[in-house]
C-alpha positions in Angstrom: 116.4 89.5 105.9 117.2 88.1 109.6 114.7 85.4 110.1 116.0 84.6 113.5 113.7 85.6 116.5 115.4 85.9 119.8 113.7 83.8 122.6 112.6 86.9 124.8 110.8 88.2 121.6 109.2 85.2 120.6 105.5 84.1 120.9 106.6 81.0 122.9 108.3 83.3 125.7 105.3 85.5 125.8 102.7 82.7 126.2 104.9 81.0 128.9 105.4 84.4 130.6 101.5 85.2 130.6 100.9 81.5 131.9 103.3 82.2 134.7 102.0 85.5 135.6 98.6 84.2 135.8 99.6 81.4 137.9 101.6 83.5 140.2 99.0 86.0 140.4 96.3 83.2 141.2 98.8 81.6 143.9 99.4 85.0 145.4 95.8 85.8 145.6 94.9 82.7 147.1 97.9 82.6 149.5 97.2 86.3 150.5 93.6 85.3 151.3 94.7 82.0 153.2 97.3 83.7 155.1 94.8 86.6 156.2 92.2 84.1 157.3 94.6 82.2 159.1 96.0 85.0 161.1 92.4 86.1 161.7 91.4 82.5 162.9 94.6 82.3 165.2 93.9 85.8 166.6 90.6 85.1 167.4 91.5 81.7 168.8 94.1 83.5 171.1 91.7 86.1 172.3 89.1 83.5 173.2 91.9 81.9 175.4 93.1 85.0 176.8 89.5 86.5 177.9 88.6 85.4 181.5 85.2 83.7 181.9 82.5 85.5 183.2 82.4 83.9 186.4 86.0 84.7 187.2 85.2 88.4 186.4 82.1 88.4 188.4 84.2 87.0 191.3 86.7 89.4 191.0 84.4 92.3 191.0 82.6 90.8 194.1 85.9 90.4 195.8 87.0 93.9 195.0 83.7 95.2 196.5 84.8 94.0 200.0 87.7 95.4 201.3 88.4 92.6 203.6 91.7 90.8 203.8 90.2 87.8 202.7 88.7 89.1 199.7 92.2 90.2 198.9 93.4 86.8 199.2 90.7 85.3 197.0 91.6 87.8 194.3 95.1 86.5 194.3 94.2 83.0 194.4 91.8 83.5 191.6 94.3 84.9 189.1 97.0 82.5 190.0 94.5 79.7 189.3 94.0 80.7 185.7 95.9 78.2 183.6 94.7 78.9 180.3 96.8 81.7 179.4 100.4 81.1 179.3 103.4 83.7 179.2 101.0 86.6 180.3 100.9 89.2 182.9 97.5 89.6 184.8 96.8 92.8 187.3 93.9 93.6 189.1 93.3 97.2 189.9 90.7 98.6 192.1 88.7 101.8 191.4 91.1 103.8 192.8 94.0 102.9 190.5 95.6 100.7 193.2 97.1 97.4 192.1 95.5 94.7 194.4 97.0 91.5 192.8 99.5 90.4 190.0 100.3 87.4 188.1 104.1 88.0 187.6 106.6 86.9 190.1 108.9 89.7 188.9 106.2 92.4 189.5 105.0 91.3 193.1 106.6 94.4 194.7 103.8 96.3 192.6 101.1 95.1 194.8 99.7 97.9 196.9 100.9 100.8 194.5 99.1 102.7 192.2 99.2 101.9 188.7 100.8 104.4 186.3 99.2 102.8 183.1 96.7 105.4 181.7 94.9 102.9 179.6 93.8 101.2 182.9 92.6 104.5 184.2 90.6 105.3 181.1 88.9 101.8 181.5 87.8 102.4 184.8 86.7 106.0 184.3 84.7 104.9 181.1 83.6 101.5 182.3 84.4 100.1 178.4 86.5 97.4 177.9 89.5 97.8 175.7 91.6 95.4 173.7 94.6 95.6 171.3 97.5 94.1 169.6 100.8 95.8 169.6 104.1 95.2 168.0 107.4 96.6 168.5 111.2 95.8 168.4 111.7 95.7 172.1 108.5 93.8 173.4 107.7 92.0 170.2 104.1 91.2 169.8 101.7 91.0 172.5 97.8 91.0 173.0 96.4 93.8 175.6 93.2 93.3 177.2 91.6 95.7 179.9 88.4 94.4 181.0 86.3 96.7 183.7 85.2 94.9 186.7 81.6 95.7 187.5 79.6 95.1 190.8 75.9 95.1 191.0 74.3 96.8 194.1 70.5 96.7 193.7 69.5 98.5 190.6 72.8 100.0 189.9 76.2 98.8 188.4 79.1 100.3 189.8 83.0 100.0 188.2 85.2 98.5 191.2 88.1 97.9 189.1 89.6 96.7 186.2 91.4 93.4 184.9 94.8 93.9 183.0 96.0 91.2 180.7 99.1 91.4 178.7 99.9 88.2 176.6 102.8 87.3 174.7 101.9 86.5 171.0 105.5 85.7 169.4 104.4 82.3 169.4 101.1 82.7 167.4 103.0 84.8 164.9 105.9 82.3 164.6 103.2 79.6 164.0 101.8 82.0 161.2 105.2 82.7 159.5 106.1 79.0 159.6 102.9 78.3 157.7 103.4 81.3 155.5 107.3 79.9 154.8 105.5 76.6 153.9 103.2 78.3 151.5 105.9 80.4 149.9 108.0 77.1 149.6 105.0 75.4 147.9 104.2 78.5 145.8 108.0 78.4 144.4 107.5 74.6 143.7 104.1 75.1 142.1 105.6 78.1 140.0 108.5 76.0 138.8 106.3 73.3 137.9 104.0 75.8 136.2 107.0 77.2 134.4 108.0 73.9 132.9 104.3 73.1 132.2 104.1 76.5 130.4 107.1 76.1 128.3 105.9 72.7 127.3 102.4 74.0 126.4 103.8 77.1 124.6 105.9 75.0 122.6 103.3 72.7 121.7 101.3 75.7 120.6 104.2 77.5 118.8 105.9 74.7 117.1 103.2 74.6 114.4 103.2 78.3 114.2 106.9 78.5 114.0 106.8 75.8 111.1 104.2 77.9 109.3 106.4 80.8 109.7 109.1 79.1 108.0 107.1 77.9 105.4 105.9 81.5 104.6 109.5 82.7 104.7 110.3 79.9 102.1 107.3 81.1 100.0 108.4 84.5 100.2 111.9 83.5 98.9 110.1 81.6 96.1 110.3 78.0 97.5 106.9 76.5 97.6 108.3 72.8 97.9 108.2 72.4 101.7 104.8 71.5 103.7 103.9 72.3 107.3 103.4 69.2 109.5 99.9 68.9 110.8 100.0 67.9 114.6 96.2 68.0 115.5 92.8 68.7 114.0 92.1 71.9 116.2 92.3 75.6 114.9 96.2 75.4 114.4 96.0 72.0 112.5 93.4 73.6 110.1 95.5 76.5 109.9 98.5 74.4 108.8 96.4 72.8 106.3 95.2 76.3 105.2 98.9 77.1 104.8 99.7 74.1 102.8 96.9 74.5 100.3 98.0 78.4 100.3 101.4 77.3 99.5 100.5 74.9 96.4 97.9 77.7 95.1 100.4 80.3 95.4 103.1 77.9 93.6 100.6 77.4 90.7 99.6 81.1 90.6 103.4 81.9 90.6 103.9 79.4 87.7 101.1 80.6 85.6 102.3 84.4 86.4 105.9 83.5 85.4 104.4 81.7 82.2 102.4 84.9 81.2 105.3 87.1 82.1 107.6 85.2 80.0 104.9 85.0 77.1 104.4 88.8 77.5 108.3 89.4 77.6 108.7 87.2 74.7 105.8 89.0 72.8 107.3 92.4 73.6 110.8 91.3 72.7 109.5 89.8 69.3 107.2 92.9 68.5 108.4 95.0 65.7 106.4 97.7 67.0 107.6 99.7 70.2 105.7 99.3 73.3 106.1 101.7 76.4 103.9 101.4 79.4 103.9 104.1 82.3 102.4 104.4 86.0 99.7 106.9 87.0 102.4 109.6 87.1 103.5 109.0 83.7 106.7 107.6 84.7 108.1 104.6 82.4 107.9 101.1 83.7 108.2 99.0 80.7 109.8 99.4 77.5 110.6 96.8 74.9 113.6 96.4 72.5 111.9 97.9 69.6 111.1 101.0 71.4 114.6 101.4 72.8 115.8 101.2 69.0 113.3 103.7 68.0 114.1 106.2 70.6 117.9 105.4 70.8 117.8 104.8 74.4 118.7 102.1 76.7 116.6 100.3 79.0 118.2 101.6 82.3 118.2 105.3 81.3 114.5 105.1 79.9 112.9 103.6 83.2 111.4 106.0 85.7 111.7 108.9 83.1 108.6 110.7 82.0 107.0 109.5 78.7 106.4 113.0 77.4 110.1 113.9 77.9 111.3 110.5 76.2 109.0 111.1 73.1 110.3 114.7 73.1 106.5 116.1 73.0 106.7 117.7 76.5 106.6 121.5 75.6 103.4 121.0 73.5 101.9 118.1 75.6 101.7 117.2 79.0 101.0 113.8 80.5 97.5 114.9 81.7 96.8 116.1 78.1 97.5 112.4 77.2 95.4 111.1 79.8 92.5 113.3 78.5 93.2 112.8 74.9 94.7 109.4 73.4 94.8 110.6 69.8 97.5 109.2 67.7 100.7 111.3 67.3 103.4 111.4 64.8 107.0 111.9 66.2 110.3 111.9 64.6 113.3 111.2 67.0 116.8 111.6 65.8 118.6 108.0 65.7 122.1 108.8 64.5 124.8 111.2 64.1 123.9 111.3 60.1 120.8 113.3 60.7 118.6 110.2 59.7 115.2 110.2 61.5 112.5 107.9 61.9 109.0 108.7 61.4 106.9 107.2 64.2 103.2 106.9 64.8 102.3 106.6 68.5 98.8 105.3 69.7 98.1 105.7 73.3 95.6 103.7 75.4 94.5 104.0 79.2 95.4 101.0 81.8 92.5 100.7 83.9 91.5 98.7 86.9 88.0 97.1 87.0 87.0 100.0 89.2 87.8 102.4 86.3 90.6 103.9 88.3 93.4 105.0 85.6 96.9 103.4 86.6 99.0 104.5 83.4 99.4 104.7 79.8 100.2 102.2 77.2 102.1 103.7 74.3 102.4 101.5 70.8 105.0 103.2 68.6 104.7 102.2 64.7 107.6 102.6 62.2 105.7 104.4 59.7 109.0 105.6 57.8 108.8 103.4 54.9 105.1 104.0 54.5 105.9 107.9 54.6 108.6 107.4 52.0 106.3 105.5 49.9 103.9 108.4 50.0 106.5 110.8 49.2 108.0 108.7 46.6 104.7 108.2 44.8 104.1 112.1 44.9 107.6 112.8 43.8 107.4 110.1 41.1 104.1 111.6 39.9 105.8 115.1 39.9 108.8 113.8 38.1 107.0 112.0 35.4 104.7 115.0 34.8 107.9 117.1 34.5 109.7 114.8 32.3 106.8 114.3 29.9 105.9 117.9 30.0 109.5 119.1 28.9 109.6 117.4 25.5 105.6 117.9 25.1 106.3 121.6 25.4 109.2 121.2 22.8 107.2 119.3 20.5 104.3 121.7 20.8 106.5 124.8 20.1 108.4 123.2 17.2 104.9 121.9 15.6 103.4 125.3 16.1 106.3 126.9 14.5 106.0 124.5 11.5 102.5 124.9 11.3 102.9 128.7 11.1 104.6 128.0 7.8 108.3 126.9 8.8 107.5 123.7 7.1 108.0 125.3 3.8 111.5 126.4 4.9 114.0 123.9 3.4 116.6 124.8 6.3 114.4 124.9 9.4 111.9 122.1 8.5 114.3 119.3 8.4 116.1 120.5 11.9 112.5 121.1 13.5 111.5 117.5 12.4 114.6 116.1 13.7 114.1 117.7 17.1 110.4 116.5 17.3 111.6 113.0 16.5 114.4 113.0 19.1 112.0 114.2 21.7 109.5 111.6 20.7 112.1 109.0 20.9 112.9 110.2 24.2 109.4 110.0 25.6 109.3 106.5 24.3 112.4 105.5 25.9 111.0 106.8 29.1 107.8 105.3 28.9 109.2 101.8 28.0 111.6 102.3 31.1 108.6 103.0 33.4 106.9 99.9 32.0 109.9 97.9 32.6 110.1 99.1 36.4 106.4 98.6 36.7 106.8 94.8 35.3 109.8 94.4 38.1 107.4 95.9 40.8 104.7 93.9 40.1 106.9 90.6 39.7 105.7 90.1 36.3 109.2 90.7 34.5 110.3 87.7 32.5 113.8 86.5 33.0 115.1 84.2 30.3 118.1 82.4 31.9 121.1 81.0 29.7 124.4 79.7 30.5 126.8 82.5 29.2 130.6 82.6 29.2 130.6 86.1 30.8 134.1 86.9 29.6 133.0 86.9 26.0 129.7 88.3 26.9 131.1 91.4 28.6 133.6 91.8 25.8 130.9 91.7 23.2 129.2 94.6 24.7 132.4 96.6 25.2 133.1 96.2 21.5 129.8 97.8 20.6 130.9 100.6 22.7 134.2 100.7 21.0 132.5 100.8 17.6 130.0 103.5 18.9 132.9 105.9 19.9 134.8 105.2 16.7 131.6 105.9 14.5 130.8 109.1 16.6 134.3 110.3 16.1 134.0 109.9 12.3 130.8 111.7 12.2 132.1 114.6 14.2 135.5 115.7 15.1 134.0 117.5 17.8 132.8 114.2 19.6 134.5 113.3 22.7 137.2 110.8 22.4 137.2 108.0 25.1 139.4 104.7 25.9 138.0 101.5 27.2 140.4 99.7 29.5 139.8 96.0 29.9 141.0 94.0 33.2 139.6 90.5 32.8 140.4 87.1 34.4 141.7 84.8 32.0 139.6 82.1 32.8 136.2 81.4 31.3 133.3 82.3 33.6 130.2 80.6 32.8 127.1 82.2 34.5 123.2 81.9 34.3 121.7 85.1 33.0 119.3 86.9 31.0 121.6 88.2 28.1 119.0 90.9 26.9 118.3 92.3 30.3 121.9 92.2 31.5 123.0 93.8 28.4 120.4 96.5 29.3 121.6 97.0 32.8 125.5 97.3 31.6 124.6 99.6 28.9 122.7 102.0 31.2 126.3 102.0 33.4 128.4 102.4 30.5 126.4 104.9 28.9 126.7 107.1 32.2 130.2 106.7 32.2 130.5 108.1 28.5 128.3 110.8 29.3 130.2 112.0 32.6 133.9 111.1 31.6 135.9 114.0 30.2 137.3 114.1 26.7 140.3 111.7 26.3 139.1 110.0 29.5 139.6 106.4 30.5 136.9 104.1 31.3 138.4 101.1 33.1 136.2 97.7 33.1 137.3 94.8 35.1 135.9 91.3 35.6 137.1 88.9 38.5 135.7 85.9 40.4 135.4 84.8 43.9 134.5 81.5 45.2 131.0 82.2 44.7 130.5 85.4 42.8 132.0 87.2 39.6 132.4 91.0 40.1 132.6 93.3 37.2 133.4 97.1 37.7 132.9 100.3 35.4 135.4 103.1 36.5 135.0 106.4 35.1 137.1 109.9 35.4 134.1 112.0 35.8 133.2 114.6 38.3 132.4 111.8 40.8 129.3 111.9 43.2 128.8 113.5 46.3 128.6 111.5 49.4 125.3 112.4 50.6 123.9 111.3 47.0 125.5 107.8 47.0 122.6 106.3 48.7 120.0 107.7 46.2 121.7 107.3 42.7 119.6 104.3 42.3 116.3 106.1 43.1 114.1 106.6 40.0 114.3 109.9 38.3 117.1 110.8 40.8 120.0 113.0 39.2 122.8 114.5 40.8 123.2 117.2 38.3 119.6 117.5 36.9 120.4 120.1 34.4 123.2 118.5 33.0 121.5 115.0 32.9 118.4 116.4 31.1 120.7 118.3 28.8 122.4 114.9 27.9 118.9 113.2 27.3 118.8 111.2 30.4 115.5 110.1 32.0 116.7 109.3 35.5 115.5 105.8 35.3 118.6 103.9 33.7 120.4 103.0 37.1 116.9 102.2 38.5 116.5 99.4 35.9 119.9 98.2 36.3 119.3 97.7 39.7 116.2 95.8 39.3 117.8 93.6 36.5 120.6 92.6 38.5 118.8 91.9 41.7 116.1 90.1 39.7 118.8 87.7 38.6 120.1 87.0 42.3 123.0 89.9 42.0 123.7 93.0 43.7 124.9 96.6 42.5 126.5 99.4 44.1 128.7 102.4 43.8 131.9 104.0 44.9 132.5 107.3 44.4 134.4 110.8 45.5 134.0 114.2 44.1 136.3 115.1 41.2 137.6 111.5 41.3 135.3 109.5 39.4 133.0 106.7 40.0 133.0 103.0 40.1 130.1 100.9 39.6 130.0 97.2 40.9 127.9 94.4 39.8 128.0 90.9 41.5 126.3 87.8 40.1 126.1 84.2 41.6 128.7 81.9 40.1 129.4 78.2 40.4 132.9 77.3 39.3 131.8 73.8 38.3 129.5 74.9 35.5 131.1 74.8 32.0 130.2 75.2 28.2 127.0 77.0 27.2 125.2 77.7 23.9 125.2 81.5 24.0 126.5 83.0 20.8 128.1 86.4 21.0 127.4 87.1 17.2 123.6 86.7 17.7 
């Protein structure tokens, strides 16, 4: 922005120019009137000097009435004696147009001749006096007066001739011109003085205006520190005071506005809900970070974009529809390349002025993904529990009905049917106990009895039980699968505070899965290592592995990768969920790595303090 104003465009120049124009116009009007009056007065004074007294015209008329030589001499004497007229020509002409006498030594030869001046003839014939002022380059300015000479004979008046007077007026006009020149010089001096005075006055007027302008520019640039100097107590002084007060008020309001904006920005930034605001045309003007994250857009690309396009509801809903109906809507924008999506609840509210005019819409986005997931999981949980209980109950009902129909008397069928009903009953008991355990963890009522345990011995004790189980199964049936448990342990003792019973349950669940899904003759590798702050145990099988899409769900309740096979082998789908709850309740973490057809590895990490030594846990208990 160019803040410099050219002098000829400034108000100072305009005020000075107006003052000068008014002064010059005033001087010119007064001068024109003065010169005009001066010229009139000089001309009137000159005419008064040029005009012949009445007694002279009477004498000339009487002498012209007589044709005697004496009368002619009297006429010449009379005009020669006129001393009031300088530099003038005088001619006396009789009624026949004959020149009787002249007052001009160069024109004495014209006496006795007839005049050739038509104006003289017209005056003699009409009897009316004629005067005029003439100007030409050859003769200059002169005054012309032709007066008829009238003689009285009784009751009648007769024109007996005329007196022609031609007087030089150059001196009169020279005097007028000299006075005009003096007036012009005086006007010029007055104009110069007026210009200086106008500049001083204009500067005195515009100086506070210029300072107020500079202050306004500083205020526009955000600088409110300056103050306008108050030069007087007039209107400009009051305006300067008002500008200073305005500067203070604007600074206070700007600070308040900035503080409110910062608070609003902070609130919008810290909000976990997404906020999007639009103008009255539906173009986005504000979007916070949460909304950018929800909708997977950046601020630059979102601004000025239509809201209905950003929310991807434009084919069904227009912005006018949102203005008319602000009902909440559920949207599911895609957020990553894996196809995962959020479930967002969009609430709309109109932005109105105090007059009721709608200037836009605010859209608040709530992440209801977890809520929807909980609802789905609850429905799925009820469905899974119902299904898991229905299957053994259906089997129990079938076998009991068969026994009731007389099969209990069959020495071969009865024991086998009773064994099936016992297994199904135990399966339902295990599932109910597992659900009760999970319910306690969910409610935070599960008791953790912590002891300081030598984890090397503890893990070895659990694996020894599985070695014994594998041996007993093989002794009972030659068809039972054979497994080898390989141990890779750190040699130093690792003393860890855990709940032995619950940790045994967690490890048992993982080991049971490894035994179920490992092939006959497979090797289950168990490792135990330590880091500076954690111990990490891992259990690796050689089974079918877990598809990548199922890795995030294997710890979900009732989730099975191969549902038919898991149910056939007696699984409830709760073992890994319980293991996860047990480990996390003791400050640890559990996770899995797996590839299809290459087996799976389950990891458990527990907090570890290398300074802890000794303990009272007995592996023989």
